[in-house]
C-alpha positions, 0 to 999 in steps of 0.5 A, a space after each residue: 139661710 132662714 127666711 121667715 114667713 108669716 103669712 101663705 104666698 100665691 102660687 108661681 107661674 108655671 110657663 111651658 105647661 100643655 093642656 093634655 090631650 084626649 083620645 076619640 074613646 076617651 073624649 066620647 066617654 067624658 061627653 056621655 057624662 058631662 051629658 048626663 049632668 047638663 040634662 035639664 031634667 037632672 036632680 042630685 039623687 038623696 038630697 032634699 025632697 028629691 027635686 035638688 037640681 045643681 047650684 051655680 056652685 055646685 056647678 062651679 065645681 063641676 069643671 071638664 078636670 074633675 069630671 076626667 078626674 072621676 073617669 080616670 079613677 073610675 079607669 074610664 067606665 062612666 057608669 061607674 064616674 057618674 056614680 061616683 061623682 052623685 055620691 059627692 055631690 050628696 055628700 057635700 050636702 051632708 058634710 055641711 059644705 054649703 052651710 055655715 060649718 064650712 065658712 071661715 067663721 065656722 072652722 076657724 076654733 080648729 084652726 087657732 094653733 097653727 095645726 095646719 098650714 097651706 105654704 109654698 110649693 113643690 117643683 110641679 107646681 103642686 101647694 103644700 099642706 102641713 099636718 101638725 098633729 103636736 099642734 092638735 088643740 080640740 077633742 075628737 073623741 066625741 061624733 061632734 068633735 071628730 066632725 068639726 076636725 074632719 071639716 077643718 081638715 077638709 076645709 084647709 084642703 079646699 084652700 089649697 085647691 084655690 092656690 093652684 095655677 092653671 094646670 095643677 090638680 093636686 096637692 102635696 100632704 105634708 104630715 109632721 109628728 115632730 114634738 109629741 102630739 095626740 095622733 088621730 083615732 083609727 076611726 078619724 084616719 079610716 074616716 079621712 081616708 075613704 074622704 079622700 079616696 071617694 071624693 077628692 080622687 087624683 087630688 093627692 099628689 104626694 103624701 110625705 111624712 116625717 119625724 115618724 115615733 114608734 107608735 105613730 110607724 105601728 098606727 101606719 102599718 095598721 091603716 096601710 090596708 085601708 088605703 087604696 094601692 093608688 094612694 099608698 104608692 103617694 106616702 112617703 116616708 121620711 124623705 129627703 124633700 131637698 135632695 129627692 127633688 121635690 121642693 126647692 129650699 125657699 118653698 119649704 119648711 126648715 123641718 124639711 130640709 128648707 129655709 122656710 120658718 112659720 113663726 105661728 100667728 093667728 091673728 096674721 097668717 089665718 086672715 091673710 090665707 081667707 083673703 088670698 083663698 077668697 080674692 082668687 077664688 072670686 076672680 076664677 069665679 068670674 071668669 067662670 061666668 064670662 065663659 058662660 057658667 056652666 059645666 064642663 068649663 076647663 080649670 085651665 081657662 078659669 084659672 089663668 092669671 090675668 094681669 092687674 089688681 084683683 078689681 081691675 081684673 073682676 071689671 075686666 070679667 065682668 065686662 067679659 060676663 055682659 058680652 055674654 049675656 047680650 050676645 044670649 038675649 040677642 040670640 034669644 031675640 032672633 029665634 022668636 022673632 025666626 
């Protein structure tokens, strides 16, 4: 049975998941890194005139799980984790995260042909992000063109992150080389790999590649030495995603053996993805503020689903924000009186 979907779908509920626990030593290392970034004197190195303090958006990004991902990626070396987090904070400014370049309007031209699609979830709840090189619609041969293509790829990864349920931290990347298309250049591929490895540690759960022509097989052999062992272990070529137990048929497209067809209509898909992503992010940001709006809050709590419509969720959470603010003001008044 083939089912058509013209828009992305929200994440499934994942009952029975439990939060991972840390050893005493891991907790101490986490607290060391957390303390570094919550220090009132902390400024982001290499940004602006050297006085840039963390914005609300940057604090929202620095969750407990974000810090733990960097710690695991550095084998629990606190100094290395701090250095890599600072490098990513700096890179996000350089890459255009906080300007018009990385807004829906700024990247939309790259997405007109549907060369990347967020749709469905694997059996672990990881959102699937499809890359379809045959739909390439822009020229990446110039520095500016390459930058725009990479910004779009990162932008779509961020939208997939918005679709993660509590307890899900990485995505399933699905690269389909069917239908002849223009393959990315070696330079673009290496840059994307460096971004994934340096600035998105433990964000890639699976990297599935299908329908490889000879030229692309040779291409992967060339870039493989540049892929770190952890990322390389997640690469699977021409998998049977249903038989291998990676996806349910209702969550993956027919080209991967599933039941889903996504007839491309930019005017339908794009606004639907932007709306779903923005609504989920807005609710999560409101909840983050209700929980204190600080560094180190847990993604489990931020992403925990509330019942009701988006507006009802926001209204309930905003009441919590007011309650937190009143509590802080009362505490400050008591402290002054004392």
